[in-house]
C-alpha positions as CSV (number, residue, x, y, z in Angstrom):
1,M,-10.7,-0.3,21.9
2,I,-9.6,-1.5,18.5
3,I,-6.5,-2.7,16.4
4,A,-5.2,-2.1,12.5
5,G,-3.2,-2.8,10.5
6,D,-1.1,-2.1,6.8
7,I,0.3,-5.7,6.5
8,G,2.8,-5.2,3.2
9,G,5.9,-7.2,2.2
10,T,8.4,-4.6,3.7
11,K,6.5,-2.7,6.2
12,T,4.3,-3.5,9.4
13,H,2.0,-1.0,10.7
14,L,-0.2,-1.3,13.4
15,A,-1.9,1.2,15.5
16,L,-4.3,1.1,18.3
17,F,-7.1,3.3,18.1
18,D,-10.0,4.7,20.5
19,W,-12.6,4.9,17.3
20,K,-16.2,5.4,17.7
21,K,-17.8,6.4,15.1
22,D,-15.5,9.5,13.2
23,R,-11.6,8.6,12.1
24,V,-9.7,10.1,15.2
25,D,-5.7,9.8,15.0
26,P,-4.0,6.6,16.8
27,I,-3.3,5.8,19.9
28,R,-0.7,4.5,19.8
29,L,0.9,3.5,16.3
30,E,3.6,1.1,15.5
31,S,5.7,0.2,12.6
32,F,8.2,-3.2,11.6
33,H,10.5,-5.2,9.1
34,S,7.8,-7.4,7.9
35,A,10.7,-10.0,7.2
36,D,12.6,-10.0,10.9
37,Y,9.0,-11.3,11.6
38,T,8.1,-15.4,11.5
39,S,4.5,-14.2,11.7
40,L,2.3,-11.7,12.3
41,E,1.1,-13.2,15.6
42,D,4.7,-12.7,17.0
43,M,4.9,-9.9,15.8
44,L,1.6,-8.8,17.7
45,V,2.3,-10.2,20.8
46,E,5.3,-8.2,20.6
47,F,2.7,-5.0,19.4
48,L,0.3,-5.7,22.8
49,V,2.7,-6.1,25.7
50,P,5.8,-3.5,25.2
51,P,9.5,-4.5,26.6
52,K,8.9,-4.0,31.0
53,P,10.0,0.1,30.8
54,P,13.8,-0.3,32.7
55,M,13.3,-0.6,36.9
56,S,14.6,2.2,38.7
57,M,17.3,2.9,41.5
58,D,14.4,2.4,44.1
59,E,12.6,-0.7,42.2
60,F,16.2,-1.7,42.0
61,A,17.0,-2.3,45.2
62,T,13.3,-3.3,46.8
63,E,13.2,-6.4,44.4
64,K,16.8,-7.2,45.9
65,G,16.5,-6.6,49.7
66,D,14.0,-9.1,51.8
67,A,10.5,-7.2,50.8
68,E,7.5,-8.9,48.8
69,P,8.1,-8.6,45.2
70,E,5.5,-6.4,43.9
71,P,2.8,-7.4,41.2
72,E,3.3,-7.3,37.6
73,C,2.4,-4.6,36.3
74,L,-0.8,-3.9,33.6
75,A,1.1,-2.8,31.1
76,E,3.0,-5.7,30.6
77,K,-0.3,-7.2,30.1
78,P,-1.5,-7.8,26.5
79,Q,-4.0,-5.4,25.8
80,K,-7.9,-5.8,26.2
81,I,-8.7,-5.8,22.3
82,D,-12.4,-5.3,21.5
83,A,-12.5,-6.3,17.3
84,A,-9.0,-5.8,14.5
85,C,-8.7,-5.3,11.3
86,F,-5.7,-6.3,9.5
87,G,-4.9,-5.3,5.8
88,I,-3.2,-7.7,4.0
89,A,-0.9,-7.5,0.9
90,G,-2.5,-11.3,-0.6
91,P,-5.6,-13.0,-1.7
92,V,-8.0,-12.3,1.3
93,I,-10.6,-16.3,2.1
94,Q,-13.1,-17.1,4.1
95,N,-10.7,-15.1,6.0
96,R,-7.5,-16.7,5.6
97,C,-4.4,-15.2,3.2
98,Q,-1.5,-16.1,2.8
99,T,0.6,-13.7,2.5
100,T,1.6,-12.9,-1.5
101,N,5.6,-11.5,-1.1
102,L,5.9,-13.1,2.6
103,P,6.2,-16.4,3.8
104,W,3.2,-16.1,6.2
105,V,-0.1,-17.6,6.2
106,V,-3.1,-15.9,8.7
107,D,-6.0,-16.5,9.6
108,G,-8.6,-14.8,11.5
109,A,-9.9,-17.3,13.3
110,T,-6.3,-17.8,14.9
111,L,-5.7,-14.3,15.4
112,A,-9.6,-13.9,17.6
113,K,-8.9,-17.2,19.5
114,Q,-4.7,-16.5,20.8
115,F,-5.0,-13.0,21.3
116,D,-9.0,-12.3,22.8
117,I,-10.7,-10.7,20.4
118,P,-14.3,-11.4,20.1
119,Q,-13.8,-10.3,16.2
120,V,-11.2,-10.1,13.8
121,K,-11.1,-9.2,10.1
122,L,-9.2,-9.5,7.5
123,L,-8.8,-7.5,4.0
124,N,-6.9,-7.3,0.4
125,D,-4.4,-4.7,1.1
126,L,-6.2,-2.4,-1.8
127,E,-9.4,-3.2,-0.1
128,A,-8.4,-2.1,3.0
129,M,-6.5,1.4,1.4
130,A,-10.4,1.9,-0.6
131,H,-12.0,2.3,3.1
132,G,-9.4,5.2,3.7
133,I,-9.5,7.4,1.2
134,L,-13.0,7.4,1.5
135,L,-11.4,9.2,4.9
136,L,-9.5,11.4,3.9
137,R,-9.1,15.5,3.8
138,P,-8.5,17.7,0.3
139,D,-5.1,18.2,2.0
140,E,-4.3,14.8,1.5
141,V,-3.7,14.3,-1.9
142,E,-2.0,16.0,-5.0
143,I,-5.3,16.3,-7.9
144,L,-3.5,15.2,-11.4
145,N,-5.5,15.9,-13.2
146,A,-9.3,18.1,-12.5
147,G,-11.3,16.0,-15.2
148,T,-14.8,17.3,-14.8
149,P,-17.1,13.9,-13.3
150,P,-20.7,13.1,-12.7
151,A,-23.1,15.1,-10.6
152,Y,-24.4,11.5,-9.9
153,N,-22.0,9.1,-7.8
154,Q,-20.4,6.5,-10.7
155,A,-17.2,3.8,-8.8
156,L,-13.6,4.5,-8.1
157,A,-10.3,3.0,-8.4
158,L,-7.4,2.4,-6.4
159,I,-4.0,2.0,-8.5
160,A,-1.3,1.4,-5.9
161,A,3.2,0.3,-6.6
162,G,4.6,0.1,-3.5
163,T,6.8,-3.5,-3.1
164,G,4.0,-4.1,-5.3
165,L,1.1,-4.1,-7.0
166,G,-2.2,-3.4,-5.9
167,E,-5.8,-2.1,-7.1
168,S,-9.2,-1.7,-6.3
169,I,-12.8,-0.5,-7.1
170,L,-15.0,1.1,-5.2
171,F,-18.8,0.9,-6.7
172,W,-21.6,2.9,-5.6
173,N,-23.9,0.1,-4.0
174,G,-27.0,2.8,-3.4
175,S,-25.9,4.5,-0.8
176,R,-21.9,4.5,-0.2
177,Y,-19.1,3.7,-2.2
178,Q,-19.0,-0.3,-1.1
179,P,-14.6,-1.7,-1.9
180,M,-14.0,-5.5,-3.7
181,Q,-10.2,-6.6,-3.6
182,S,-9.0,-7.5,-6.5
183,E,-6.0,-9.3,-7.9
184,G,-5.4,-6.9,-10.9
185,G,-1.5,-6.7,-10.6
186,H,-0.5,-9.4,-11.3
187,A,-3.2,-9.9,-15.1
188,D,-0.2,-10.0,-17.6
189,F,1.6,-6.2,-18.7
190,A,0.9,-5.2,-22.1
191,P,3.0,-2.8,-24.3
192,N,2.5,-0.3,-25.6
193,N,4.5,0.8,-28.1
194,D,7.9,-1.7,-29.9
195,N,9.6,-0.1,-27.1
196,E,8.0,-2.0,-24.5
197,I,7.5,-4.8,-26.6
198,E,11.4,-5.2,-26.4
199,L,11.0,-4.7,-22.5
200,L,8.3,-7.0,-22.2
201,R,10.8,-9.8,-24.4
202,H,13.8,-8.3,-21.3
203,L,11.6,-9.6,-18.4
204,R,10.6,-12.9,-20.5
205,S,14.9,-13.8,-19.7
206,N,13.6,-13.7,-16.5
207,Y,10.1,-14.2,-15.7
208,L,7.8,-16.9,-17.4
209,H,4.8,-15.0,-16.0
210,V,5.5,-10.9,-16.9
211,S,2.5,-9.5,-15.1
212,Y,1.8,-4.8,-14.1
213,E,3.7,-5.8,-10.7
214,R,6.3,-6.8,-12.4
215,V,7.4,-3.9,-14.1
216,L,5.3,-1.0,-11.6
217,S,6.3,-1.7,-8.7
218,G,10.1,-1.0,-6.3
219,P,10.8,-3.6,-8.3
220,G,9.6,-3.2,-11.2
221,L,12.3,-0.1,-12.0
222,H,14.7,-1.9,-11.4
223,A,14.3,-4.2,-13.7
224,I,13.1,-1.1,-16.0
225,Y,16.3,0.6,-15.0
226,D,18.1,-2.7,-16.1
227,Y,16.6,-3.7,-19.7
228,V,17.2,0.7,-20.3
229,R,21.0,0.2,-19.6
230,D,20.9,-3.0,-21.2
231,S,19.7,-1.3,-24.4
232,K,21.3,2.6,-24.4
233,K,24.3,1.3,-22.5
234,N,25.1,4.8,-21.2
235,E,24.9,3.7,-17.0
236,P,27.6,5.9,-15.3
237,T,29.9,4.8,-13.1
238,W,28.4,6.2,-9.9
239,L,25.3,5.9,-10.5
240,S,26.3,1.7,-11.0
241,E,28.0,1.9,-7.5
242,Q,24.7,3.7,-5.7
243,I,22.7,1.1,-6.8
244,K,24.8,-2.0,-5.6
245,A,25.1,0.2,-2.6
246,G,21.4,1.4,-1.9
247,D,18.6,0.6,-2.4
248,P,18.2,0.5,-5.7
249,A,14.8,2.2,-7.2
250,A,15.2,4.9,-4.2
251,V,18.6,5.5,-6.2
252,I,17.1,5.6,-9.8
253,A,14.0,7.8,-8.8
254,E,17.0,10.1,-6.6
255,A,18.7,9.8,-9.7
256,G,16.1,10.2,-12.8
257,L,14.5,12.5,-10.6
258,K,17.5,15.3,-10.6
259,G,18.1,14.6,-14.2
260,Q,21.8,13.6,-12.7
261,A,21.9,10.5,-15.3
262,D,20.5,9.9,-18.9
263,V,19.5,6.4,-17.8
264,A,17.8,6.9,-15.0
265,K,15.3,9.9,-16.8
266,Q,14.3,7.2,-19.4
267,A,13.3,4.3,-16.9
268,L,11.3,7.0,-14.4
269,D,10.0,8.0,-18.3
270,L,8.8,3.8,-18.8
271,F,7.0,3.5,-15.0
272,A,5.6,7.0,-15.0
273,S,3.7,5.9,-19.5
274,I,3.1,2.7,-18.1
275,Y,1.5,3.5,-14.7
276,G,-0.3,6.4,-16.7
277,A,-1.6,3.5,-19.3
278,E,-2.0,0.7,-16.4
279,A,-4.7,3.5,-14.5
280,G,-6.5,4.3,-17.4
281,N,-7.2,0.3,-17.9
282,L,-8.3,0.4,-14.7
283,A,-10.8,3.4,-15.1
284,L,-11.9,1.6,-18.4
285,K,-13.0,-1.5,-17.5
286,A,-14.8,-0.5,-14.0
287,M,-15.8,2.7,-15.9
288,T,-14.2,4.5,-12.5
289,L,-15.5,8.1,-13.8
290,N,-15.6,10.0,-10.1
291,G,-12.3,9.7,-10.4
292,V,-8.7,7.4,-9.9
293,Y,-6.6,6.9,-7.5
294,L,-3.3,6.5,-7.2
295,G,-2.2,4.9,-3.5
296,G,1.1,3.2,-1.7
297,G,4.7,4.7,-1.8
298,I,5.9,5.0,-5.3
299,A,3.6,7.8,-6.0
300,P,3.6,10.5,-3.8
301,K,8.1,10.5,-4.0
302,L,7.7,10.7,-8.2
303,L,4.9,13.3,-7.8
304,A,6.8,15.9,-9.9
305,K,7.7,13.3,-12.7
306,L,3.9,12.0,-12.7
307,K,2.8,15.4,-12.6
308,D,5.5,16.1,-16.3
309,G,2.6,15.2,-18.1
310,T,3.9,11.7,-18.9
311,F,1.2,9.2,-15.8
312,M,-1.5,11.7,-18.5
313,K,-1.1,11.0,-22.0
314,S,-0.6,7.4,-21.3
315,F,-3.9,7.7,-19.6
316,T,-5.9,9.4,-21.5
317,N,-4.2,7.1,-24.5
318,K,-7.5,5.6,-25.1
319,G,-8.1,6.0,-29.0
320,R,-11.7,7.4,-29.3
321,Y,-12.8,7.1,-25.8
322,K,-9.7,10.1,-25.3
323,R,-11.7,12.6,-24.8
324,L,-13.8,10.6,-22.0
325,M,-10.8,9.6,-19.9
326,S,-9.2,13.5,-19.6
327,S,-13.0,13.7,-18.0
328,I,-12.2,11.9,-15.4
329,P,-10.9,13.0,-12.1
330,V,-6.7,11.5,-11.3
331,K,-5.5,12.3,-7.9
332,V,-2.7,10.8,-6.0
333,V,-3.0,9.6,-2.3
334,M,0.1,12.1,-0.1
335,N,-1.4,9.9,3.5
336,Q,0.7,7.0,3.8
337,Q,-1.5,5.5,6.5
338,T,-4.8,5.4,4.7
339,A,-5.0,2.1,5.0
340,L,-4.7,2.0,8.2
341,L,-7.5,3.7,9.0
342,G,-9.4,1.5,5.9
343,A,-8.8,-0.8,8.7
344,A,-9.7,1.3,11.6
345,S,-12.3,2.1,10.4
346,I,-13.5,-1.5,10.0
347,A,-12.2,-2.3,12.8
348,A,-14.5,0.6,14.5
349,S,-17.6,-1.0,12.5
350,L,-17.7,-4.2,13.7
351,S,-16.8,-2.8,17.3
352,H,-20.1,-0.8,17.0
353,P,-21.7,-1.4,15.2
354,P,-25.3,0.6,13.4
355,T,-28.0,0.6,14.6
356,L,-31.2,0.3,13.1
């Protein structure tokens, strides 16, 4: 039995798998609000030791009577785990991570000792997701650009906007794709036109360093909206009230996709354009001719916007390299458990190493 986890700033997904070789569905999958816990250890205790089920009337009567108490049921004891792998939003150095959007320190050796797991591996969340995209079925992606990839294997890229912005590159090592971790989402935001230059100026009033994550994320969409609102002065009162009362990014996205407010539509246009530009930057830096994948929670929700041409126009807008950029396949990952799949595949390989 193995355990896999996808640890994000907003939600954490944990799952048990009986994974020997090929992809399988989880035996048990649970989601947690990350901020409700002080550490991954606390969350794992709750996940691995489920609460005791309510007693039946007969059991209650037995406990209240003179009979000897029953031994503690096995369901209350921790599940024996052979290996574990956790994808974590943050840099992983020597199997240890101080998370970017949570006040946690996660250490693989500490987890292995506390939960008696022979092998525990930590991966950057995008590295885990990169392993996962190699396992996706054709119906688990949407195509933004079919492209004309070469017949031989070249690199792949993954970029994922959600609570933050993650990036990863998958290199072909001669026999398989090898994902590598990256913190490219924290690289400097580079505006491409006068409007984006003004956006950068707006963001610099709040941040000394403006990274792509400050723009391409849930909070980033809200920041873009605030810029458009302040410059265009066209925010409807009803939208302002909904943003204050709910999830700002979700409210803005819905209003923009439904065409209910110009300020929201303009914010989505800017978001999709910058997303395409940075995805193209990543593709150029690693020459990912075999494809770029858009992961994370935002892309599937904005699929209609990403498909209207705004994204691909910026993706291919690389001067003399426009033709090359147009040949690169671009796909949206629709399976929201891709990082969990990737972590599970690594845990399975630790539990059942290949025979020579």
